[in-house]
N, C-alpha and C positions, 0 to 999 in steps of 0.2 A: 582823935588827932590832936587834941589839946595837950595830951600828956607826952607826945612825941617831940623830942628836941628838934630844932631847926635843921641841924646837920643830918638827922636821920629820917627825914620826910620820905625819902625813897623807899624805906621799909614798908610803908603803907601801900605804895604802888606795886611793889614786888614782895609779897608776903611769903617768902620761902624760909622755912625753918633751917637754921644752920646745920643741924644734924642730917637732914635730908639732902642738903646741897651737895655733899661729897659722897653720898651713898651710891655704889655701883652694884647692880645685881649680878649674880653669877651668870645669868643669861647674857647680859650686856658684855661682861668680861669675856665669856666664851666666844661670842660673836666677834669681838675685837681680835681675839687670838686667831680664830679661823680665817677671817678676812686678811689679816696681816700675813699669816703663813701662806695663804693662797697667793697673795700678791708677790711675795718673795719667791715662791716656787715658779710662778709664771715668768718672773723676771730672770731668774737663773736659767730656766729652760730655754729662753731666747739665746743665751750665750752658748749653752750646751749644743743646741741644734745648729747654730750658725758658725761656730768655730771650725768644725770639719769642712763645711762648705767653703769658708774663706781660704782654708789651707789647700783644698782641692783646686780652687780657682787660681792659686798661685802657679804660674808657669815659669819657674826660675830658669835663668840662663845658665848654661854650663860655665863653671869657673874653676880655675886652677887653685888647688888648696895646698898642695905639697909636692915634693919630689919623692921618688921611691926611696932614696937613701937618706932623706931628711930625718926620718924617725926610725928607731930601731925596734926590734920585736919587744913587745910589752910596753912601748911608749905611746904617747898620745900627742896630738897637735890640736889645739883649739882654733876654731875659725868661725866666721860668720856666714850663714847661708840660710835662706836665699837673700836676706837683706841684712843690713848692719845691725838690726835689732834682734836678730835670731841667732843665738849662740849654738854652735855645733861642735861635735867632738869626733876626730878621726883617730882610729886606733889601728895599730899593726898587731894582729893576734899571732901571726906566724910569718915565716919568710915571704910567703906569697899570698897572705890573706889580710886584706884591709877592710875595715867596716867604718861607717860613719852614721851618727845619729844626731837628731836634734838634742841638745843638751839640757832640755827642760823635762823634769819628771812629769808624767801624765797625771799625777795626783794634784799637786798644787804649784807646779812649775818651778820647783827648786832645782838648782843645778846638780847634775849627776856627776860623779867622779869614777874613774876607772880603777879597778883593783885587778892587776894582772895575775897575781897569785891565785885568786879565786875565780878568775875569768868572768867577772861581772861588773856591772855599773851600779854603784851605790847611791842612794838618795839619803843624805844625812838628816834631812828635816824630819822624816817620819819613819826612818828605818825600813825603807823599801829597797828592792834590788831587782835588777834586770840582767838577763843573760847577755853577755858581751857579743856572742856570735849571732844571735837572732833578735835581740831587743825585747824578748818576751819577759813578762813579769815572773820573777822567781818567788817573791814573797813581799808582804807589806800591803799598804793601802793603794798603790797605783791601780787604777781601773783598766788600763790598756797598755799595750807595748809602746816602746819608744818609736817615734817615726824614723824609719830608716832612710838614709840618703843614698841614692844610687851613685855608684862610683864607676869611673872609666879610667883605665890606665893606658896612656899612649906614650910609648918610649919610656922616659924616666919621669913623666909628669902624671900626677893623680888629679883627676877632675871630678867635681861634684856636678852631676847632670840633672838631678831632680829627685823625685820621691820613688821609692821602690813599690809602694802600695798606692792605689788610686786615691784613697781617702785617709791621709795620715791624721792621727789624733793629736791634739794640742800642738 
């Protein structure tokens, strides 16, 4: 102790060599990676499991979205359904054929756009595509079809009435 300067007295109480202080074994590093990956997987799984439940629990009220003559064949109208935070797209595929979908890609929720010439909805974020008539995935990374909005035409008015499937995704 006599040869230790005053300001380094703590070194005698905690004799840890500096080289060993920062040493991490492969086993410790692997344990850290496994535990972190497991925690992220469990956390992500919560959202994957609960999102369809939350959407299925939504009981949207019927709402008027357009009139029959408001959009021409091959045109679209953007609207919000079932809440103001949920973008949707109404398309007129033929004279008497209207379809509507949630406008978020089922991959990472990027907005989809309609391409009438190819009769599909394109996701520009990761080059995914959906069939305009069915909402099914044509190619790309989207894991599931677009949630289809049920439509009802009364007179000249088009109404969004809910979801066509029991458990819409995303």
